[in-house]
N, C-alpha and C positions, 0 to 999 in steps of 0.2 A: 704728419702722423696724428692720429686721434689722441686727444689729451686723455691721460690715464688717471684714474682715481685709485690710489693704493690703499690696501687694507692692512692695518697693523695687527699684531698678534692679540689673541683674546686673553693671554696670560699676563699676570702682573710682573713676572720675573722670567728671565731667560734661563735661570738655573733650576728653579723649583716651581713646577706647574701648579702646585697646590697651595702656594703661599697667598696670604691675604693682601699684602701690599709690598711695595718696594720703593726705594729712594735712590735718586741719582742727580748728578749735575750734567747739564747739556748746553750746547751752543748752537745757534742758528745764525749762519753768516750769509744767507741769501734767500731769495724768494723760494717757496717750496711748492711741490705738487700737492693737489688735494689729497687728504688722507682720511680714511674712515677709521675711527677709533673704536675698537671692539671692547676695550676696557676703559674705565673711567680714570681720569688723571687731573691733577691740579698743578698748574705751573706757577712758580713763585719767581717773578722777574727780578733779578739782582742788578742788571745793567742793560742798557741798549734802548732803542726805539724802533717800533715796527707797527704795522697794521695787520691784525689777525682777523681773517674772515671765518666766521663760525656760523654754520647754517644759513649762509647767504648774507649775513650782517657783518659789517666791519667794526672792529674794536681796536682802539689805540692802546698799545702796550708800551710801558716805560718803566723806569726804575721804581719798584714798589708795587707794580700791578700784580694782581692775582687772577689767573684765568682758570675757570672751572670747565672741564670738558667731560661730557657724559657719554655712555656707550652708544655707538652707532651715530655719533655726530661727525660731521665733516668739517675739517679745518684746513686752512692754508695761509701762509704768510704772503700777502699780496704786495706789501711795500716794506722795505727795510731801510731805515735811515742810519741806524747804528747796530752793530752785531748784538744779538740777544744772548745774554748769559742768564741761566735760570736753573733753579732746582725743580725737580718733578717728582711728585708722589703718584704712583699708580696703585689703584686699589680695586677690590671686588665690590662693585656697586650694589649688587643684590644682597650680599651678606651684610654690608654696612647698613643698608636701608632696613633690613630685617632687624638688625641689632638695635638700631635707633627706635624703631616702632615698638619693639618688645619692652622698652624701658619707659615709654610714655603712655599715659592714659589715652584711650581712643578719642576722647572729646577735646584733648589739648589742642590749643591753637597752633602750637609749635610742632604738630605732628607731620608737617610738610617741610621739614628742614631742607632736604635735598631738592625737593621740588622748587622751593623758593630760589635756591642757588642756581638751579637749572635755568630758571627764567632770567636771571641776572647775568650769568656767564663771566663778566669781568668786573672787578672792584678795585678801588684804590684806597688804601688805609693809611692811617697816621704813622709817624715814626714810632710812637709808643706801641701801637698795635703791631707793627712789624717785629718789634722786639719779642712780643709774646708769641708770634708765629714762629720766629727763629728758634725760640726755646723748644717748642714742640717738634720742629723739624730736626733739631739736634738730638732730641730723645729718640725720635723715630730712626734717625741714621745710626745712632748707637745700638739700637735694638736689631735692625735688619742689615746694617752695613750699606755702603755706597755701591750700587749695582755694578758700575764699571770698574771698580777698584777692589772691593772686598770679596775676594774669591772664597775665602774660608771664614765663615761667621759661626762663632760658637753657638750651639743649640742651647736655648734657654727654656726653662719650664713656662708654659702658658704664653708663648710669644704671640699667638694670634689674638688671645684675649687682651693682652697688653696693648697690641697694635690697634685693636678695635676701640679701646678706650681713648687712645691718643687721637684716632681719626674722628671719633665722636666729638671730642673736645675741640678739634681743629674746625670741623664743620659748624659747630655752634659758634665759635669765634668768628668765622666768616659770615655766618648768618647775622651776627650783631654788626659786623662791619657794613653789611648791606643796608642796615637800618641807619647807621651813622653817615655813610657815604661821604667820607672826608679824604682829602688827598694826603699823601704821606711820602716820606723818603725812606729808603731801606737802611737797615743796619749793616755794618761792615761784615763781610764774610771772612771767616778765618781760613788761613792757608791749610790745604790738606796735602797728602803725600804725593808729590809730583813724580818722583822717580818711579814709584810703583805703577803709576798710571802709564808712564812711558813703556815700562817692561811688559805690561799687560796688553799693549796695543801696538806691538812691533809690526804686525801685519799691515797696519794702516800707514798713511803718509803723515807722520807726526812732525809738526813744525813748531818753532818757537812761538809763532803767532797763535797757533791753536792752543798751546799750553797757557799762554797769557790770557786767552779768552776763558778757558776752562777754570783756571784758578784765580781769576779776577786780579791779576797783577800786570805790570808793564812787561814788554818783551825784554828790556834791559834787565829787569829784576829776575826774569827766568834765567837769563844767561849767568848773572851773578850768583844766583842760588845754586845752579848746577855746578859752576866752577868752584864755589866755596865748599861744597860737599864732597866733590870728587877730584878736583884739580884738573878736570877735563873740560874742553869746550862742549857745547851741546851736540854737535855732529860727532865728535869723538866718542862721547858717552853712548850715543845711539848705536854706533858701530860696535862698540864693546859689548853692549847688551845683545845685539843681534848675533855676534860671534859666540857669545856665551851660550845662547840657546842652540845655535847651529852645532857647536861642539858636542853637546849632549846628544843631539839627534844623529850625529855622525857615529857615535859609539853605540847607541841603543836601537837604531833602525837601519834599514837598507835603502832609505829614501835617496833618490838621485839629487844632484846639485840643482837641477832645474826645479824639482819639487820643493827643495828647501828654500830656494830663492823666492819662490811664489809664497811660501808660508810666512817668511820673515821680512819681506819688503825689500829684498835686493832686486836689482834690475834683471839679472840673468845669472847663469852658471859661471860665466867669465868674471862677472862682478864679485860674486861671493868668493871665488877662488883668489882673486886679487886682494880683497880686503882681509880674508882669512890668513893668507901667507904674510901679509904686512903686520898683522896683529899677533899671530901665534908664532911665526918664524919657521913654519914648515908647510909643505903643500897639503891640501885636503886629503888626498888619497894616502899620503904617508902618515898623516895623523891618525886616520881611521884604522889603517893596518897596524900601526905600532901600538896604539893604546887599547884596541880591542884584544890584541895578543897579550898585553901586560895584564889586563883584567882576568883573562883566562888563566894565566900562569899564577897569579896571586889569589885566584879563587874569590874575587870580589863579587859579592852578590848584592848589587844595589837594586832598589825597587825600580822596575822599568815599566810599570803599568801605564803611566801617563803616555810615554812614548809609544808603547805598544798599541794603545787605543788609536792614536793618530795614524800610525802606520797601518793598522787594520782597516780603518775607514778609507784611507787613500787607496789601498790595494783591493778593496772590495766595494768601492763606491758604485759599481754597475749592478750590484746585487740588490735585492729587496731588503735593505737594512732597516731595522726598527730599533729605536732607542732602548726599549725594554729588553730586547734580545741581546743587544751588545752589552748592556749593563749586567745582565745575568751571566754572560760569558766571563766577565771579569769580577763577578761576585760583589758588585757595588750597586747602589741605587741609581736610578736615572738622574736624580738631582746631583749626586756626586760625579757621575759621568759628565754632566754638563759643566760642573765647576772645573773639572780637570781639563776639559776641552777649551773652555774660555781662558783658562790660565795659560795653556800651551799655544793656542792658535787664534784666540780672540773671538771665537764663535761657539755657540752651543751646538749640540749634535745636528739638529735640523738645518741650521744656517751653514754649518761647515760642510755637511753633505751636499747641500744645494750649491754652495760656492765651488766645491770641487767638481761637481758634475757640470756646472755651467762653464767653468774654465775649460774643461775638456771639450765641451760642445763648441765653444768659441774657436778652439784650435781646429777642430774638425770642419767647421763651417769655412774656415779660411784655407785649410790645407787639403781638403778633399772635395769630391763631387757627390758625396752621399746626399740623399734627399734629407729634408728636415725631419721627416717621420723616422727615417732610418737612424739618424743621429740621436734623436730622442731615445730610442730603444738602446742604442749602443752605450750611451752615458748613464743609463740606469732608470729612465722614466718609463712607466708602464703605458702611458698614453700621451699623445702630442698636446692635448689641452693642458695637462699639468706642466709639461715641458715649456710651452709657450708662456704660461703665466709666470713661472719661475724665471724664465729668461728675461722677460720684460721687467720684472721687479728688480733684477740684478743689473741690467744694462740700459734700461730705459728705451729699448727698441726691440722690435720683433726679430726673430732669427733671420728671416729673409732680408730685412733692412740691414741687419748687421753684416750679412754676407755681401750685400751690394755696396755698402758705404765704408766699411772699416778695412784698413790694410793691416797686415801682420807686422807688428813692431816688436822690438826686443825690449819689452817691458811687461809688467803684470797687466793682464787684461782686466782683472777685477782687483780693486784695492779695498 
């Protein structure tokens, strides 16, 4: 199959399409497909060793490396010796560039800050320099939150101006590092909220190994940390979290067990039933029937907006849904809608809608004789080109290749 080049989102955040920048921690544990970056980002490598190919040139990454990626550049990890753990800052290049030039005289030699960094791409700085970088990153994280964990960040006055100043300070620092060109080691990264990360990513295959990579500690430390806080093993805690979310959806939605299993990382309806009964002590249908009745009798009026949104998208995913229209229906902003969805199902509106449609398409490809064009229309896409693009992005193969090569198994088709 032809090698694909994937294009990332043009937005800095999956929650707020208008934000200037975002902060997150990420892990790469294998070679990657080529990616076109529509928004600028800076990678701060905390551990690991790899070769990053940028614009056809290879760059060595290791502990303390800083890689600067600019809009519409293509990158891929072509060799991985040790898993890469890093912090990433995504930012609006055009706004930052304008902000910098507005503060500098036209004749200043330093009026090409970003252009200089663009030519360099990867730098290695001293331990002292890394401490200064870490301080700025911590300030940025405190202001905008960690993208994959901080679902609700308090709105502060002049956040964009504050972030602009931090970013300017950061690129000036990197510009100076380019001049110094000295090797460095990184400062130790402080531990962040592990349990919250687990809860927010229940739809994915969370493992002890992945958490160890995300939070820069050993796998044994992950297990000890989880047990010391909860008294449960890692797998026990994962099941408790999944059941807690499942219980709420049983009360507030009419989603089937198959749909709930797909949402929260269970194998299938049978698996969710078995785990639920073991943990709660009653069958799923009995629980749903009993407690929905109790709520009606006691006139309990809990906020069901989050659950209703998920239920609405799943039930209407074949329609021409738009984030603005759905947000207005619930009297919230698109940003708040995205936050609610990421908290509940791990995806923003666009990604969740595509994920749902592609999962449905996968089942139709395996269980029916409908043509691919017919399936595209049935799951909610207006044209086959859009369907094919989203299908390849999700499954790394075309719909026709999927139909030929994949057998129906009792597990989540997409994780």
